[in-house]
ZAMARGU-4260 file (C-alpha; in steps of 0.2 Angstrom, whole numbers, plus 5000, padded with zeros to 4 digits):
<rodrens>
0) 4940/4795/4778 | 4944/4812/4780 | 4929/4814/4793 | 4938/4798/4801 | 4954/4809/4802
5) 4947/4823/4809 | 4940/4813/4823 | 4954/4804/4827 | 4966/4820/4829 | 4951/4828/4837
10) 4953/4814/4850 | 4971/4816/4853 | 4974/4833/4853 | 4959/4833/4868 | 4969/4819/4876
15) 4984/4830/4877 | 4977/4844/4883 | 4967/4834/4897 | 4984/4828/4903 | 4991/4845/4901
20) 4977/4851/4913 | 4980/4836/4926 | 4998/4840/4929 | 4993/4859/4929 | 4991/4870/4946
25) 4973/4873/4948 | 4970/4894/4951 | 4958/4904/4958 | 4953/4922/4950 | 4951/4934/4960
30) 4950/4954/4960 | 4941/4972/4965 | 4935/4987/4957 | 4938/5001/4968 | 4930/5020/4963
35) 4929/5034/4973 | 4923/5053/4971 | 4938/5064/4979 | 4934/5082/4984 | 4949/5094/4988
40) 4951/5112/4994 | 4968/5120/4992 | 4964/5135/5002 | 4959/5143/4983 | 4948/5136/4975
45) 4936/5117/4981 | 4938/5104/4966 | 4927/5087/4963 | 4938/5072/4954 | 4933/5052/4951
50) 4947/5042/4954 | 4954/5026/4957 | 4955/5023/4977 | 4975/5020/4977 | 4973/5015/4996
55) 4967/4998/4990 | 4966/5000/4971 | 4956/4992/4957 | 4965/4975/4953 | 4964/4957/4946
60) 4974/4942/4948 | 4975/4924/4948 | 4982/4913/4963 | 4985/4894/4965 | 4995/4879/4975
65) 4998/4860/4972 | 5004/4849/4984 | 5017/4839/4975 | 5021/4820/4977 | 5039/4822/4985
70) 5030/4833/5001 | 5033/4852/4994 | 5018/4864/4987 | 5020/4875/4974 | 5012/4891/4974
75) 5010/4903/4960 | 5005/4922/4961 | 5000/4934/4946 | 4991/4950/4950 | 4989/4966/4941
80) 4982/4985/4944 | 4972/4996/4934 | 4971/5015/4937 | 4966/5029/4925 | 4964/5043/4940
85) 4975/5038/4955 | 4967/5047/4972 | 4988/5050/4975 | 4991/5056/4958 | 4977/5070/4953
90) 4984/5088/4956 | 4981/5105/4954 | 4978/5110/4933 | 4990/5124/4928 | 4984/5128/4913
95) 4981/5148/4908 | 4962/5153/4910 | 4956/5135/4918 | 4950/5128/4931 | 4960/5120/4944
100) 4951/5103/4942 | 4963/5091/4932 | 4957/5082/4916 | 4955/5063/4914 | 4971/5060/4904
105) 4963/5047/4894 | 4974/5034/4898 | 4973/5020/4909 | 4990/5011/4918 | 4991/4993/4918
110) 5006/4988/4929 | 5011/4971/4936 | 5010/4971/4955 | 5015/4954/4959 | 5021/4939/4949
115) 5029/4924/4958 | 5031/4907/4962 | 5034/4897/4977 | 5039/4882/4987 | 5035/4877/5003
120) 5038/4864/5017 | 5042/4861/5033 | 5056/4873/5032 | 5046/4887/5029 | 5044/4896/5010
125) 5055/4902/4998 | 5047/4913/4984 | 5056/4922/4968 | 5049/4935/4956 | 5040/4951/4959
130) 5032/4950/4977 | 5030/4961/4991 | 5046/4963/5002 | 5048/4958/5018 | 5045/4976/5026
135) 5029/4978/5016 | 5015/4981/5028 | 5027/4983/5043 | 5018/5001/5046 | 5001/4994/5043
140) 4996/4982/5057 | 4980/4988/5059 | 4962/4981/5065 | 4955/4997/5069 | 4945/4998/5052
145) 4939/5008/5039 | 4953/5000/5029 | 4948/5008/5012 | 4951/5026/5017 | 4962/5027/5031
150) 4981/5020/5038 | 4997/5026/5037 | 5001/5029/5022 | 4991/5045/5021 | 4998/5050/5004
155) 4988/5038/4996 | 4972/5048/4994 | 4977/5066/4990 | 4998/5062/4989 | 5000/5071/4971
160) 4992/5089/4976 | 5001/5104/4980 | 5001/5116/4994 | 4999/5134/4990 | 5009/5147/4999
165) 5000/5163/5008 | 4996/5173/4990 | 4989/5158/4983 | 5003/5153/4971 | 5007/5135/4968
170) 5024/5130/4978 | 5027/5113/4970 | 5026/5104/4985 | 5015/5090/4987 | 5009/5078/5001
175) 5019/5066/4995 | 5035/5076/4994 | 5031/5079/5013 | 5027/5061/5018 | 5041/5047/5013
180) 5031/5030/5016 | 5045/5021/5024 | 5036/5005/5025 | 5040/4991/5013 | 5033/4991/4993
185) 5035/4976/4979 | 5050/4971/4969 | 5059/4956/4961 | 5066/4947/4976 | 5070/4931/4983
190) 5063/4929/5001 | 5063/4915/5013 | 5047/4916/5026 | 5050/4903/5042 | 5035/4892/5050
195) 5023/4902/5060 | 5026/4897/5078 | 5017/4906/5094 | 5010/4918/5082 | 5028/4924/5077
200) 5032/4924/5057 | 5050/4930/5051 | 5052/4936/5032 | 5070/4942/5023 | 5074/4944/5007
205) 5085/4952/4995 | 5080/4963/4981 | 5086/4967/4967 | 5096/4982/4966 | 5105/4976/4982
210) 5093/4981/4997 | 5089/4967/5011 | 5073/4971/5021 | 5069/4959/5035 | 5055/4958/5048
215) 5045/4948/5061 | 5026/4947/5061 | 5013/4943/5075 | 4996/4938/5075 | 4986/4933/5090
220) 4973/4934/5103 | 4975/4938/5123 | 4957/4933/5128 | 4947/4947/5122 | 4961/4954/5113
225) 4967/4953/5095 | 4983/4959/5093 | 4993/4960/5078 | 5012/4968/5075 | 5027/4970/5065
230) 5044/4976/5067 | 5054/4979/5053 | 5070/4982/5046 | 5081/4990/5028 | 5098/4991/5024
235) 5098/5000/5008 | 5112/4997/4996 | 5115/5016/4989 | 5119/5019/4972 | 5133/5035/4977
240) 5137/5031/4996 | 5146/5049/4995 | 5134/5061/4990 | 5123/5069/5007 | 5107/5064/5012
245) 5106/5047/5006 | 5096/5034/5016 | 5106/5021/5022 | 5093/5012/5032 | 5077/5011/5040
250) 5068/5004/5054 | 5048/5003/5056 | 5036/4996/5065 | 5016/4995/5071 | 5005/4986/5081
255) 4987/4985/5084 | 4975/4979/5096 | 4956/4976/5096 | 4945/4970/5112 | 4930/4959/5108
260) 4918/4974/5112 | 4924/4983/5095 | 4937/4997/5101 | 4952/4996/5093 | 4969/5007/5094
265) 4987/5006/5080 | 5001/5016/5082 | 5015/5015/5070 | 5033/5023/5069 | 5047/5023/5058
270) 5066/5033/5056 | 5076/5034/5042 | 5095/5035/5044 | 5104/5046/5030 | 5120/5045/5027
275) 5132/5062/5027 | 5119/5072/5031 | 5121/5091/5026 | 5123/5104/5038 | 5105/5106/5049
280) 5098/5090/5040 | 5090/5077/5052 | 5085/5060/5052 | 5067/5059/5042 | 5053/5050/5057
285) 5036/5046/5054 | 5022/5043/5067 | 5004/5037/5067 | 4992/5035/5078 | 4974/5028/5075
290) 4959/5023/5085 | 4940/5018/5081 | 4926/5008/5087 | 4916/4993/5075 | 4900/4987/5078
295) 4888/4975/5066 | 4894/4980/5047 | 4899/4998/5053 | 4916/5006/5056 | 4922/5022/5062
300) 4941/5028/5067 | 4951/5046/5067 | 4969/5045/5065 | 4984/5058/5069 | 5001/5056/5056
305) 5015/5066/5057 | 5031/5068/5046 | 5046/5074/5051 | 5060/5080/5039 | 5054/5069/5026
310) 5059/5084/5013 | 5078/5080/5014 | 5085/5093/5005 | 5074/5107/5017 | 5082/5108/5034
315) 5066/5111/5043 | 5050/5102/5037 | 5036/5094/5045 | 5017/5088/5038 | 5004/5085/5051
320) 4988/5077/5046 | 4971/5073/5054 | 4958/5062/5049 | 4942/5054/5050 | 4931/5041/5042
325) 4916/5027/5042 | 4915/5012/5031 | 4898/5000/5030 | 4904/4982/5026 | 4887/4975/5016
330) 4894/4958/5013 | 4899/4949/4996 | 4915/4957/4996 | 4906/4978/4995 | 4910/4992/5005
335) 4908/5009/5006 | 4918/5022/5015 | 4918/5039/5018 | 4932/5051/5025 | 4938/5067/5028
340) 4958/5072/5030 | 4967/5089/5033 | 4986/5092/5027 | 4996/5105/5036 | 5013/5109/5030
345) 5027/5117/5041 | 5040/5123/5029 | 5055/5131/5032 | 5052/5149/5024 | 5038/5149/5015
350) 5020/5151/5024 | 5007/5136/5016 | 4989/5135/5017 | 4982/5119/5022 | 4974/5106/5012
355) 4958/5098/5015 | 4953/5081/5004 | 4935/5072/5008 | 4926/5058/4999 | 4918/5042/4996
360) 4925/5025/4990 | 4914/5011/4984 | 4924/4996/4984 | 4917/4978/4974 | 4929/4963/4976
365) 4925/4947/4966
</rodrens>
């Protein structure tokens, strides 16, 4: 009798689970592990580091969509990031009597990158939750290649490193201090995406905190030339409008083109407007240029970046960076990239040594 009851109960539970599964959206599991070797030379020492490549971080997620009976399409995206030694967080050790190479902190960050739901139809799509804001990628439209090591966000690799002064002392100013990436990021927001018309797509969102982002993006091909571009605008909801040097709004954009013969180029620019600027302070500007060539599984590129007045508390500062790199795409989501980058900071009142960063990354997708 007990056996019969248990069998009947099991059948009922299984039927219930089958009904739930039949109603649920099927999801796809995806992700990647992206690790590398990063070596830096700060003018006084050369140090070797094992890092998580923040250019395209180690992550995993779930994504899926399903057509509903009312004609709409529901979607879900849930993605997390894991890093134990981020390539943009590594910095020189300052402990007395120890080498400049930082030690592993023994802890791993586990953060939410995306967690949003959406509904789409002929009207476009609406998304709610943690997601990329409209201007995310507005400065990163790039067809050149070597994407695992090089793009306009030059602080992704080496951003935490401090510049040394001419006497060899650490200044406390990092690459990330001197390069304020204006490109949009991720946040809790409600976003509307228009239908794509002739390659153009519009996006607008309102984020938690009050910032408004909007962008128009393009992707298409003209004869033998593929083209991608974006123009974005962010209105910043300043919490203290009376304070000096607060960001008021940002305009940014990028365009990239690639010929069928493998030659490609990218240019990106952004300007941040400051509110109540102090005497001598100028609006920050960012310029990025990249050229490259791709053939078969190989890609090579060189770039130049200039961040002017990104340290808004200092009246005269300019960061210049040059980089070269190459990437081999081995298939099945596996790629190897090698790079070299130089950072040179012109800081009012302080003579600084250049920073040199180079290394190799291995990315495996699944």
